[in-house]
C-alpha positions, 0 to 999 in steps of 0.5 A: 756120821753121829748124833752130837749131843745137839742132834740127839737131844732133838731126835729125843724131843721129836718123840722118836725114842732113840736114845743115844746109847750105843747107836741112836738114829743117825740123821746129822754130820758124823761130828766130832772134828772141831778143827782141821781134819786130825793129826798126822801120826808120822814124825812132824805132826800135823800138814796141811791137808792136800786139795782140801782147801784150807781149813774146814768150817764147822757146822753142827760139830762137824767139819767140812772134810777131813775132820768130817765127824765121825760114823753114824750110830748104827751097828747094823749090818744092813746090806753088807751083812752076809749071815749064811742063808739056810733055815731062816732064823726068822720071817721077813721084817714087816713095817708096822708089825709090833715086835718083842725083845728077841724077835729075829727078823731078815731085812734086805739079807741080813738078819737082826734081833730085836733088843727091846719091843717096838712097833715096826722100826726099821732095823737099819735106822732104829738100831737102839731097838735092833741089832746085827745077828748072825744066823746059822744054817739050822736057826741058831745064831749069836749077836746082839750088843752083848755079844758083840759079834763080829760080822762073818769073814769072807773073801776080799773082793776089793783086791781084786778091784784095787792092787797094791801098786794102784794103791800106793798110785792113788795115795803117794804120800800117805801115812804108812799107818793106813796099809793096803793090807789092813784095808784088805783085811778089814774088807773081809768083814764085808765080803759084798763091798766092791764084790756085788753087782757089775765089773763097772758097780764094783769099780764105781764102788771101790773108788767111791769109798776111797774118795771120800775117805781121802777127803776125810784124811788129808789123802790118807795123812791124819788118823786123829782129830786136832781138838780132842775132848772126852765126847762122851754121851753116856748111857747104861747101855754104852758107858764110858770107860774111865779114862777113855776119849772117844774123839774122831779117829780113822779114815772116816773119823769115828766119834762119840762113845755110842759109835764107838759102842756100835761100831765095835758091836758089829766088828767084833772089837772092844772099842768102847773100852779101847778106842785108841785101837782105832788109832793103832791098828789099820784092820781095825781103823779100816774096818769102822769106815767100812762099817759106815759104809756098808751100814749107816745112812747118815744125812742121806736116804742110803748107805754109801754102798747102797747109793753106788750099787743101787745107782743113785750116784756118787753125790749119795755118798756124800750126802750119806757122810757129810751131807748136812755140811756140804750138800745143798750148798753148804760147802761147794768147795767139799762137794767138788773136792769129792768129786775130783777125787772120785773122777780120778780114781775112776779113771784110774780104774777105767770106769765111767764115774756114772751119773749124778755125782754131786749132792 
């Protein structure tokens, strides 16, 4: 998800003070794809999306499928963070408490550092003011936009749920760029992905992520969007690299410079200077999709991870990823396609899909 220039201007107009910078408040579609899902890097160029029902409908800079706009403008670790918990690096965040630059708080199991003083904005929403902070056992740490700190690496729980054989069964026609090993390596950035909750919840999260990705990429065929542009909303915090374009790339089609800045800072990659990495390195590509999944709320009330682990249902993951376009009657075809993928993957994993499948 991301803020298009229109959405960004609207937020400023509301007086929220959220600048596009390196990740504005994410309240709209992930925006960026102007035509179909994107181009395939396989020989032969673009192909029609399988199971997508045709060309997506543009709305507010987003598409109905496969080219849903890119991930949101928040670099927050959210519940996906896994900072070591020893001596606290800072107190628990409290709504309405005034914070100054440099203050460190604990929020939903992860630490955040204030980039600017603020009156107590939620660290995972107002990420112009907060950035993830990697905390050590003795209270030291590193992080923030300047450091571009990578999320702590851990073991992958995903490969215990989805084997390579099953992954290939789920995506028999996939572009080989989207490798299984690249996905497993990327999940080490967020070790709680498919790694917490009951066995059923872990399986549902794996199925839900792959179902949404299937919709976004035409079943892992498309890597880059077709209708390309610079997609730059330059700022002092996130200037655009000369000659670089920030159009949609990867499994959730990250687009716009401030999203590349935010995702890069959270993951430890220079995506502002080298946005093409998302289309060149499978682990980087998968990591940007997981960054959105674990940390962004988009048009919804939960991150997709929290939607599944919190028992809110698959429909809430749709709302977070492309809710402005597909939910509330926006595109029943889009919603149904995601649900179909999800139910099929749940069946392959031997788990009940659970309630609240649509939005």
